[in-house]
Biotite code that builds the C-alpha atoms (Angstrom):
import biotite.structure as struc

atoms = struc.array([
    struc.Atom([0.000, 0.000, 0.000], chain_id="A", res_id=1, res_name="MET", atom_name="CA", element="C"),
    struc.Atom([1.200, 3.502, -0.798], chain_id="A", res_id=2, res_name="ALA", atom_name="CA", element="C"),
    struc.Atom([1.944, 6.009, 1.935], chain_id="A", res_id=3, res_name="ASP", atom_name="CA", element="C"),
    struc.Atom([-0.295, 9.014, 2.584], chain_id="A", res_id=4, res_name="SER", atom_name="CA", element="C"),
    struc.Atom([1.886, 11.321, 0.449], chain_id="A", res_id=5, res_name="ASP", atom_name="CA", element="C"),
    struc.Atom([1.579, 9.139, -2.647], chain_id="A", res_id=6, res_name="THR", atom_name="CA", element="C"),
    struc.Atom([-0.651, 10.500, -5.400], chain_id="A", res_id=7, res_name="VAL", atom_name="CA", element="C"),
    struc.Atom([-0.799, 7.262, -7.363], chain_id="A", res_id=8, res_name="MET", atom_name="CA", element="C"),
    struc.Atom([1.107, 4.079, -6.754], chain_id="A", res_id=9, res_name="ALA", atom_name="CA", element="C"),
    struc.Atom([1.303, 2.531, -10.234], chain_id="A", res_id=10, res_name="ARG", atom_name="CA", element="C"),
    struc.Atom([2.381, 5.454, -12.431], chain_id="A", res_id=11, res_name="PHE", atom_name="CA", element="C"),
    struc.Atom([4.810, 8.316, -11.993], chain_id="A", res_id=12, res_name="ASP", atom_name="CA", element="C"),
    struc.Atom([3.098, 11.532, -10.972], chain_id="A", res_id=13, res_name="THR", atom_name="CA", element="C"),
    struc.Atom([4.160, 14.399, -13.221], chain_id="A", res_id=14, res_name="PRO", atom_name="CA", element="C"),
    struc.Atom([5.784, 17.460, -11.717], chain_id="A", res_id=15, res_name="ASP", atom_name="CA", element="C"),
    struc.Atom([3.182, 20.232, -11.891], chain_id="A", res_id=16, res_name="ILE", atom_name="CA", element="C"),
    struc.Atom([5.849, 22.757, -12.968], chain_id="A", res_id=17, res_name="ASP", atom_name="CA", element="C"),
    struc.Atom([6.553, 20.643, -16.062], chain_id="A", res_id=18, res_name="ASP", atom_name="CA", element="C"),
    struc.Atom([2.921, 20.530, -17.205], chain_id="A", res_id=19, res_name="LEU", atom_name="CA", element="C"),
    struc.Atom([1.341, 22.671, -19.945], chain_id="A", res_id=20, res_name="PRO", atom_name="CA", element="C"),
    struc.Atom([0.239, 26.084, -18.707], chain_id="A", res_id=21, res_name="GLU", atom_name="CA", element="C"),
    struc.Atom([-3.486, 25.355, -18.951], chain_id="A", res_id=22, res_name="ASP", atom_name="CA", element="C"),
    struc.Atom([-3.110, 22.302, -16.699], chain_id="A", res_id=23, res_name="LEU", atom_name="CA", element="C"),
    struc.Atom([-0.994, 24.263, -14.223], chain_id="A", res_id=24, res_name="GLN", atom_name="CA", element="C"),
    struc.Atom([-3.674, 26.968, -14.138], chain_id="A", res_id=25, res_name="ALA", atom_name="CA", element="C"),
    struc.Atom([-6.494, 24.476, -13.565], chain_id="A", res_id=26, res_name="ARG", atom_name="CA", element="C"),
    struc.Atom([-4.558, 22.704, -10.810], chain_id="A", res_id=27, res_name="ILE", atom_name="CA", element="C"),
    struc.Atom([-3.763, 26.046, -9.140], chain_id="A", res_id=28, res_name="ALA", atom_name="CA", element="C"),
    struc.Atom([-7.454, 27.004, -9.306], chain_id="A", res_id=29, res_name="GLU", atom_name="CA", element="C"),
    struc.Atom([-8.489, 23.738, -7.637], chain_id="A", res_id=30, res_name="GLU", atom_name="CA", element="C"),
    struc.Atom([-5.749, 24.059, -5.031], chain_id="A", res_id=31, res_name="THR", atom_name="CA", element="C"),
    struc.Atom([-6.947, 27.574, -4.167], chain_id="A", res_id=32, res_name="ASP", atom_name="CA", element="C"),
    struc.Atom([-10.566, 26.411, -3.964], chain_id="A", res_id=33, res_name="ARG", atom_name="CA", element="C"),
    struc.Atom([-9.886, 23.318, -1.820], chain_id="A", res_id=34, res_name="ALA", atom_name="CA", element="C"),
    struc.Atom([-6.898, 24.523, 0.189], chain_id="A", res_id=35, res_name="GLY", atom_name="CA", element="C"),
    struc.Atom([-4.917, 21.496, -1.062], chain_id="A", res_id=36, res_name="PHE", atom_name="CA", element="C"),
    struc.Atom([-4.357, 19.805, -4.415], chain_id="A", res_id=37, res_name="THR", atom_name="CA", element="C"),
    struc.Atom([-6.790, 16.898, -4.842], chain_id="A", res_id=38, res_name="PRO", atom_name="CA", element="C"),
    struc.Atom([-4.741, 13.934, -6.055], chain_id="A", res_id=39, res_name="ASN", atom_name="CA", element="C"),
    struc.Atom([-6.978, 13.324, -9.065], chain_id="A", res_id=40, res_name="ILE", atom_name="CA", element="C"),
    struc.Atom([-5.552, 16.468, -10.713], chain_id="A", res_id=41, res_name="PHE", atom_name="CA", element="C"),
    struc.Atom([-1.843, 15.571, -10.802], chain_id="A", res_id=42, res_name="PRO", atom_name="CA", element="C"),
    struc.Atom([-2.771, 11.940, -11.487], chain_id="A", res_id=43, res_name="ALA", atom_name="CA", element="C"),
    struc.Atom([-4.863, 12.769, -14.544], chain_id="A", res_id=44, res_name="MET", atom_name="CA", element="C"),
    struc.Atom([-2.097, 15.129, -15.717], chain_id="A", res_id=45, res_name="ALA", atom_name="CA", element="C"),
    struc.Atom([-0.107, 11.980, -16.518], chain_id="A", res_id=46, res_name="TYR", atom_name="CA", element="C"),
    struc.Atom([-1.817, 12.313, -19.913], chain_id="A", res_id=47, res_name="ARG", atom_name="CA", element="C"),
    struc.Atom([-2.525, 16.036, -20.535], chain_id="A", res_id=48, res_name="PRO", atom_name="CA", element="C"),
    struc.Atom([-5.006, 15.482, -23.378], chain_id="A", res_id=49, res_name="SER", atom_name="CA", element="C"),
    struc.Atom([-6.939, 13.034, -21.187], chain_id="A", res_id=50, res_name="HIS", atom_name="CA", element="C"),
    struc.Atom([-6.858, 15.543, -18.298], chain_id="A", res_id=51, res_name="PHE", atom_name="CA", element="C"),
    struc.Atom([-8.487, 18.191, -20.487], chain_id="A", res_id=52, res_name="ARG", atom_name="CA", element="C"),
    struc.Atom([-11.231, 15.858, -21.760], chain_id="A", res_id=53, res_name="ALA", atom_name="CA", element="C"),
    struc.Atom([-11.846, 14.314, -18.336], chain_id="A", res_id=54, res_name="PHE", atom_name="CA", element="C"),
    struc.Atom([-12.298, 17.602, -16.534], chain_id="A", res_id=55, res_name="PHE", atom_name="CA", element="C"),
    struc.Atom([-14.280, 19.218, -19.352], chain_id="A", res_id=56, res_name="ALA", atom_name="CA", element="C"),
    struc.Atom([-16.818, 16.394, -19.118], chain_id="A", res_id=57, res_name="TYR", atom_name="CA", element="C"),
    struc.Atom([-16.715, 16.405, -15.314], chain_id="A", res_id=58, res_name="HIS", atom_name="CA", element="C"),
    struc.Atom([-17.419, 20.146, -15.278], chain_id="A", res_id=59, res_name="ASP", atom_name="CA", element="C"),
    struc.Atom([-20.325, 19.759, -17.692], chain_id="A", res_id=60, res_name="ALA", atom_name="CA", element="C"),
    struc.Atom([-21.821, 17.035, -15.496], chain_id="A", res_id=61, res_name="LEU", atom_name="CA", element="C"),
    struc.Atom([-21.741, 19.101, -12.317], chain_id="A", res_id=62, res_name="VAL", atom_name="CA", element="C"),
    struc.Atom([-22.399, 22.561, -13.762], chain_id="A", res_id=63, res_name="GLU", atom_name="CA", element="C"),
    struc.Atom([-24.925, 21.944, -16.547], chain_id="A", res_id=64, res_name="GLU", atom_name="CA", element="C"),
    struc.Atom([-27.343, 19.558, -14.911], chain_id="A", res_id=65, res_name="THR", atom_name="CA", element="C"),
    struc.Atom([-30.968, 19.151, -13.954], chain_id="A", res_id=66, res_name="ALA", atom_name="CA", element="C"),
    struc.Atom([-29.783, 17.641, -10.671], chain_id="A", res_id=67, res_name="LEU", atom_name="CA", element="C"),
    struc.Atom([-28.892, 19.280, -7.392], chain_id="A", res_id=68, res_name="GLU", atom_name="CA", element="C"),
    struc.Atom([-25.194, 19.057, -6.538], chain_id="A", res_id=69, res_name="ARG", atom_name="CA", element="C"),
    struc.Atom([-26.055, 16.924, -3.512], chain_id="A", res_id=70, res_name="GLU", atom_name="CA", element="C"),
    struc.Atom([-27.749, 14.436, -5.871], chain_id="A", res_id=71, res_name="GLU", atom_name="CA", element="C"),
    struc.Atom([-24.725, 14.357, -8.175], chain_id="A", res_id=72, res_name="VAL", atom_name="CA", element="C"),
    struc.Atom([-22.469, 13.548, -5.222], chain_id="A", res_id=73, res_name="GLU", atom_name="CA", element="C"),
    struc.Atom([-24.894, 10.865, -3.956], chain_id="A", res_id=74, res_name="MET", atom_name="CA", element="C"),
    struc.Atom([-24.722, 9.138, -7.334], chain_id="A", res_id=75, res_name="ILE", atom_name="CA", element="C"),
    struc.Atom([-20.930, 9.322, -7.378], chain_id="A", res_id=76, res_name="ILE", atom_name="CA", element="C"),
    struc.Atom([-20.623, 7.872, -3.873], chain_id="A", res_id=77, res_name="VAL", atom_name="CA", element="C"),
    struc.Atom([-23.153, 5.076, -4.516], chain_id="A", res_id=78, res_name="ALA", atom_name="CA", element="C"),
    struc.Atom([-21.503, 4.041, -7.792], chain_id="A", res_id=79, res_name="VAL", atom_name="CA", element="C"),
    struc.Atom([-18.031, 4.284, -6.248], chain_id="A", res_id=80, res_name="SER", atom_name="CA", element="C"),
    struc.Atom([-19.176, 2.129, -3.338], chain_id="A", res_id=81, res_name="GLY", atom_name="CA", element="C"),
    struc.Atom([-20.390, -0.564, -5.725], chain_id="A", res_id=82, res_name="VAL", atom_name="CA", element="C"),
    struc.Atom([-17.064, -0.339, -7.578], chain_id="A", res_id=83, res_name="ASN", atom_name="CA", element="C"),
    struc.Atom([-14.945, -0.346, -4.391], chain_id="A", res_id=84, res_name="ASP", atom_name="CA", element="C"),
    struc.Atom([-13.187, 2.852, -5.466], chain_id="A", res_id=85, res_name="CYS", atom_name="CA", element="C"),
    struc.Atom([-11.502, 4.229, -2.368], chain_id="A", res_id=86, res_name="LEU", atom_name="CA", element="C"),
    struc.Atom([-10.431, 7.525, -3.962], chain_id="A", res_id=87, res_name="TYR", atom_name="CA", element="C"),
    struc.Atom([-13.919, 8.475, -5.132], chain_id="A", res_id=88, res_name="CYS", atom_name="CA", element="C"),
    struc.Atom([-15.673, 7.217, -1.993], chain_id="A", res_id=89, res_name="ILE", atom_name="CA", element="C"),
    struc.Atom([-13.415, 9.371, 0.176], chain_id="A", res_id=90, res_name="VAL", atom_name="CA", element="C"),
    struc.Atom([-13.134, 12.459, -2.055], chain_id="A", res_id=91, res_name="ALA", atom_name="CA", element="C"),
    struc.Atom([-16.762, 12.606, -3.165], chain_id="A", res_id=92, res_name="HIS", atom_name="CA", element="C"),
    struc.Atom([-17.916, 11.426, 0.235], chain_id="A", res_id=93, res_name="GLY", atom_name="CA", element="C"),
    struc.Atom([-16.431, 14.657, 1.578], chain_id="A", res_id=94, res_name="ALA", atom_name="CA", element="C"),
    struc.Atom([-18.289, 16.667, -1.061], chain_id="A", res_id=95, res_name="LEU", atom_name="CA", element="C"),
    struc.Atom([-21.538, 14.822, -0.309], chain_id="A", res_id=96, res_name="LEU", atom_name="CA", element="C"),
    struc.Atom([-21.207, 15.613, 3.398], chain_id="A", res_id=97, res_name="ARG", atom_name="CA", element="C"),
    struc.Atom([-20.644, 19.272, 2.544], chain_id="A", res_id=98, res_name="ILE", atom_name="CA", element="C"),
    struc.Atom([-23.415, 19.690, -0.067], chain_id="A", res_id=99, res_name="TYR", atom_name="CA", element="C"),
    struc.Atom([-25.972, 17.662, 1.905], chain_id="A", res_id=100, res_name="ALA", atom_name="CA", element="C"),
    struc.Atom([-24.860, 19.100, 5.250], chain_id="A", res_id=101, res_name="ASP", atom_name="CA", element="C"),
    struc.Atom([-25.033, 15.529, 6.563], chain_id="A", res_id=102, res_name="ALA", atom_name="CA", element="C"),
    struc.Atom([-21.890, 14.225, 8.314], chain_id="A", res_id=103, res_name="PRO", atom_name="CA", element="C"),
    struc.Atom([-22.871, 10.504, 8.221], chain_id="A", res_id=104, res_name="LYS", atom_name="CA", element="C"),
    struc.Atom([-24.521, 10.312, 4.816], chain_id="A", res_id=105, res_name="LEU", atom_name="CA", element="C"),
    struc.Atom([-21.505, 9.458, 2.658], chain_id="A", res_id=106, res_name="ALA", atom_name="CA", element="C"),
    struc.Atom([-20.652, 6.288, 4.539], chain_id="A", res_id=107, res_name="GLU", atom_name="CA", element="C"),
    struc.Atom([-24.309, 5.217, 4.510], chain_id="A", res_id=108, res_name="GLN", atom_name="CA", element="C"),
    struc.Atom([-24.611, 5.715, 0.750], chain_id="A", res_id=109, res_name="VAL", atom_name="CA", element="C"),
    struc.Atom([-21.261, 4.069, -0.010], chain_id="A", res_id=110, res_name="ALA", atom_name="CA", element="C"),
    struc.Atom([-22.059, 0.999, 2.096], chain_id="A", res_id=111, res_name="ALA", atom_name="CA", element="C"),
    struc.Atom([-25.705, 0.511, 1.053], chain_id="A", res_id=112, res_name="ASN", atom_name="CA", element="C"),
    struc.Atom([-27.847, 3.312, -0.332], chain_id="A", res_id=113, res_name="HIS", atom_name="CA", element="C"),
    struc.Atom([-30.998, 1.255, 0.328], chain_id="A", res_id=114, res_name="ARG", atom_name="CA", element="C"),
    struc.Atom([-30.522, 1.650, 4.095], chain_id="A", res_id=115, res_name="THR", atom_name="CA", element="C"),
    struc.Atom([-29.169, 5.214, 4.020], chain_id="A", res_id=116, res_name="ALA", atom_name="CA", element="C"),
    struc.Atom([-31.091, 8.048, 5.632], chain_id="A", res_id=117, res_name="GLU", atom_name="CA", element="C"),
    struc.Atom([-32.431, 9.446, 2.342], chain_id="A", res_id=118, res_name="ILE", atom_name="CA", element="C"),
    struc.Atom([-35.908, 9.932, 0.911], chain_id="A", res_id=119, res_name="ASN", atom_name="CA", element="C"),
    struc.Atom([-37.649, 7.540, -1.477], chain_id="A", res_id=120, res_name="GLU", atom_name="CA", element="C"),
    struc.Atom([-36.954, 9.811, -4.458], chain_id="A", res_id=121, res_name="THR", atom_name="CA", element="C"),
    struc.Atom([-33.224, 9.633, -3.848], chain_id="A", res_id=122, res_name="HIS", atom_name="CA", element="C"),
    struc.Atom([-33.419, 5.873, -3.249], chain_id="A", res_id=123, res_name="LYS", atom_name="CA", element="C"),
    struc.Atom([-35.055, 5.480, -6.661], chain_id="A", res_id=124, res_name="ALA", atom_name="CA", element="C"),
    struc.Atom([-32.331, 7.649, -8.222], chain_id="A", res_id=125, res_name="MET", atom_name="CA", element="C"),
    struc.Atom([-29.582, 5.574, -6.628], chain_id="A", res_id=126, res_name="LEU", atom_name="CA", element="C"),
    struc.Atom([-31.333, 2.273, -7.460], chain_id="A", res_id=127, res_name="ASP", atom_name="CA", element="C"),
    struc.Atom([-31.165, 3.345, -11.095], chain_id="A", res_id=128, res_name="PHE", atom_name="CA", element="C"),
    struc.Atom([-27.512, 4.477, -10.933], chain_id="A", res_id=129, res_name="ALA", atom_name="CA", element="C"),
    struc.Atom([-26.470, 1.234, -9.243], chain_id="A", res_id=130, res_name="VAL", atom_name="CA", element="C"),
    struc.Atom([-28.426, -0.895, -11.723], chain_id="A", res_id=131, res_name="LYS", atom_name="CA", element="C"),
    struc.Atom([-26.776, 0.968, -14.601], chain_id="A", res_id=132, res_name="LEU", atom_name="CA", element="C"),
    struc.Atom([-23.415, 0.236, -12.939], chain_id="A", res_id=133, res_name="THR", atom_name="CA", element="C"),
    struc.Atom([-23.974, -3.427, -12.142], chain_id="A", res_id=134, res_name="GLU", atom_name="CA", element="C"),
    struc.Atom([-26.283, -4.573, -14.953], chain_id="A", res_id=135, res_name="SER", atom_name="CA", element="C"),
    struc.Atom([-26.501, -1.978, -17.717], chain_id="A", res_id=136, res_name="PRO", atom_name="CA", element="C"),
    struc.Atom([-28.103, -4.376, -20.187], chain_id="A", res_id=137, res_name="ALA", atom_name="CA", element="C"),
    struc.Atom([-31.020, -4.798, -17.755], chain_id="A", res_id=138, res_name="ARG", atom_name="CA", element="C"),
    struc.Atom([-32.111, -1.131, -17.923], chain_id="A", res_id=139, res_name="ILE", atom_name="CA", element="C"),
    struc.Atom([-35.713, -1.057, -19.154], chain_id="A", res_id=140, res_name="GLU", atom_name="CA", element="C"),
    struc.Atom([-38.356, 1.565, -19.885], chain_id="A", res_id=141, res_name="ASP", atom_name="CA", element="C"),
    struc.Atom([-39.889, 0.794, -16.488], chain_id="A", res_id=142, res_name="GLU", atom_name="CA", element="C"),
    struc.Atom([-36.712, 2.022, -14.794], chain_id="A", res_id=143, res_name="ASP", atom_name="CA", element="C"),
    struc.Atom([-37.077, 5.416, -16.427], chain_id="A", res_id=144, res_name="LEU", atom_name="CA", element="C"),
    struc.Atom([-40.818, 5.478, -15.708], chain_id="A", res_id=145, res_name="GLU", atom_name="CA", element="C"),
    struc.Atom([-40.116, 4.864, -12.007], chain_id="A", res_id=146, res_name="ARG", atom_name="CA", element="C"),
    struc.Atom([-37.809, 7.879, -11.958], chain_id="A", res_id=147, res_name="LEU", atom_name="CA", element="C"),
    struc.Atom([-40.454, 9.977, -13.722], chain_id="A", res_id=148, res_name="GLU", atom_name="CA", element="C"),
    struc.Atom([-42.967, 8.914, -11.048], chain_id="A", res_id=149, res_name="GLU", atom_name="CA", element="C"),
    struc.Atom([-40.548, 10.375, -8.504], chain_id="A", res_id=150, res_name="HIS", atom_name="CA", element="C"),
    struc.Atom([-40.482, 13.695, -10.366], chain_id="A", res_id=151, res_name="GLY", atom_name="CA", element="C"),
    struc.Atom([-37.357, 13.347, -12.495], chain_id="A", res_id=152, res_name="TYR", atom_name="CA", element="C"),
    struc.Atom([-37.564, 14.756, -16.018], chain_id="A", res_id=153, res_name="SER", atom_name="CA", element="C"),
    struc.Atom([-36.075, 12.912, -18.984], chain_id="A", res_id=154, res_name="ARG", atom_name="CA", element="C"),
    struc.Atom([-33.206, 15.427, -18.914], chain_id="A", res_id=155, res_name="ARG", atom_name="CA", element="C"),
    struc.Atom([-32.574, 14.656, -15.225], chain_id="A", res_id=156, res_name="ALA", atom_name="CA", element="C"),
    struc.Atom([-32.669, 10.911, -15.967], chain_id="A", res_id=157, res_name="ILE", atom_name="CA", element="C"),
    struc.Atom([-30.066, 11.443, -18.693], chain_id="A", res_id=158, res_name="TRP", atom_name="CA", element="C"),
    struc.Atom([-27.955, 13.347, -16.154], chain_id="A", res_id=159, res_name="ASP", atom_name="CA", element="C"),
    struc.Atom([-28.295, 10.553, -13.566], chain_id="A", res_id=160, res_name="ILE", atom_name="CA", element="C"),
    struc.Atom([-27.109, 8.045, -16.156], chain_id="A", res_id=161, res_name="GLY", atom_name="CA", element="C"),
    struc.Atom([-24.307, 10.306, -17.369], chain_id="A", res_id=162, res_name="SER", atom_name="CA", element="C"),
    struc.Atom([-22.933, 10.856, -13.868], chain_id="A", res_id=163, res_name="VAL", atom_name="CA", element="C"),
    struc.Atom([-23.097, 7.115, -13.138], chain_id="A", res_id=164, res_name="ALA", atom_name="CA", element="C"),
    struc.Atom([-21.395, 6.254, -16.435], chain_id="A", res_id=165, res_name="ALA", atom_name="CA", element="C"),
    struc.Atom([-18.645, 8.857, -16.058], chain_id="A", res_id=166, res_name="PHE", atom_name="CA", element="C"),
    struc.Atom([-17.829, 7.759, -12.541], chain_id="A", res_id=167, res_name="PHE", atom_name="CA", element="C"),
    struc.Atom([-17.687, 4.129, -13.594], chain_id="A", res_id=168, res_name="ASN", atom_name="CA", element="C"),
    struc.Atom([-14.915, 5.317, -15.926], chain_id="A", res_id=169, res_name="LEU", atom_name="CA", element="C"),
    struc.Atom([-13.335, 7.449, -13.203], chain_id="A", res_id=170, res_name="SER", atom_name="CA", element="C"),
    struc.Atom([-13.444, 4.582, -10.687], chain_id="A", res_id=171, res_name="ASN", atom_name="CA", element="C"),
    struc.Atom([-11.649, 2.299, -13.091], chain_id="A", res_id=172, res_name="ARG", atom_name="CA", element="C"),
    struc.Atom([-8.931, 4.860, -13.811], chain_id="A", res_id=173, res_name="LEU", atom_name="CA", element="C"),
    struc.Atom([-8.447, 5.506, -10.098], chain_id="A", res_id=174, res_name="ALA", atom_name="CA", element="C"),
    struc.Atom([-8.115, 1.771, -9.483], chain_id="A", res_id=175, res_name="GLN", atom_name="CA", element="C"),
    struc.Atom([-5.789, 1.278, -12.465], chain_id="A", res_id=176, res_name="LEU", atom_name="CA", element="C"),
    struc.Atom([-3.411, 3.941, -11.182], chain_id="A", res_id=177, res_name="ALA", atom_name="CA", element="C"),
    struc.Atom([-4.086, 3.263, -7.482], chain_id="A", res_id=178, res_name="ASP", atom_name="CA", element="C"),
    struc.Atom([-4.847, 6.941, -6.900], chain_id="A", res_id=179, res_name="ILE", atom_name="CA", element="C"),
    struc.Atom([-4.802, 7.602, -3.171], chain_id="A", res_id=180, res_name="ARG", atom_name="CA", element="C"),
    struc.Atom([-7.254, 9.916, -1.386], chain_id="A", res_id=181, res_name="PRO", atom_name="CA", element="C"),
    struc.Atom([-5.758, 13.025, 0.151], chain_id="A", res_id=182, res_name="ASN", atom_name="CA", element="C"),
    struc.Atom([-5.747, 12.897, 3.938], chain_id="A", res_id=183, res_name="ASP", atom_name="CA", element="C"),
    struc.Atom([-7.641, 16.220, 3.967], chain_id="A", res_id=184, res_name="GLU", atom_name="CA", element="C"),
    struc.Atom([-10.752, 14.621, 2.459], chain_id="A", res_id=185, res_name="PHE", atom_name="CA", element="C"),
    struc.Atom([-11.344, 12.343, 5.439], chain_id="A", res_id=186, res_name="TYR", atom_name="CA", element="C"),
    struc.Atom([-12.370, 15.150, 7.795], chain_id="A", res_id=187, res_name="ASN", atom_name="CA", element="C"),
    struc.Atom([-14.162, 17.532, 5.437], chain_id="A", res_id=188, res_name="LEU", atom_name="CA", element="C"),
    struc.Atom([-17.840, 18.057, 6.184], chain_id="A", res_id=189, res_name="GLY", atom_name="CA", element="C"),
    struc.Atom([-17.753, 16.397, 9.595], chain_id="A", res_id=190, res_name="ARG", atom_name="CA", element="C"),
])
C-alpha cells in the first residue's frame, strides 16, 4: 500500500511545474478552492489530453445539470461504493457531506444506499444508478418510468445516467493507477 503522500502508486506523478500552462492553471485554481491539491488532478495530468477531456466532461456534469449538486455527489458515492473505489468514496464522500450538510450520509450511501437516511426519491435515483453500474443491459423503460414517477424529467434521468457512467470510468482509472485519497478529504464536512 502507498503512503499518505503518494498521489498514485502505479504510475509516476508528473511534476506540476513541467505541465502545460493550462493544466498548471487548472490545478492552481483547484488548489486555491480546496486549500490542497486533490490527487486526481496531478494523477490525470499523466496524460494532458486526457486531463483536459476528463475535466471538461466532469465540469459539464456538475455545472450543466438538472440535478442538485447533492444528488450528483450521492450518485458518485453510490456508484463508487459498488465499484470499491476508495479515492472516489473518500473524495466525493467529503463533497456529499458538505453539499448535503449531513456528516454521516456518505458512509451510509457508499455501504448501502438502500438503508441510508435518504428519501424515497433519492433511493429510486440511486437504485437506477447502481443498476446501470452493475447490470446496464437490464435497464428497461420501467426504470425510467419509475424515476419519472418520482419527479425526475427525462433530462434529469439522462444526467443521472451520465454521472453514473462517467464515474464508472473514473473509478476504473483511479483503481488502475491506485490513486490515493488526500488525507484532507477524510475530515471535510464532519
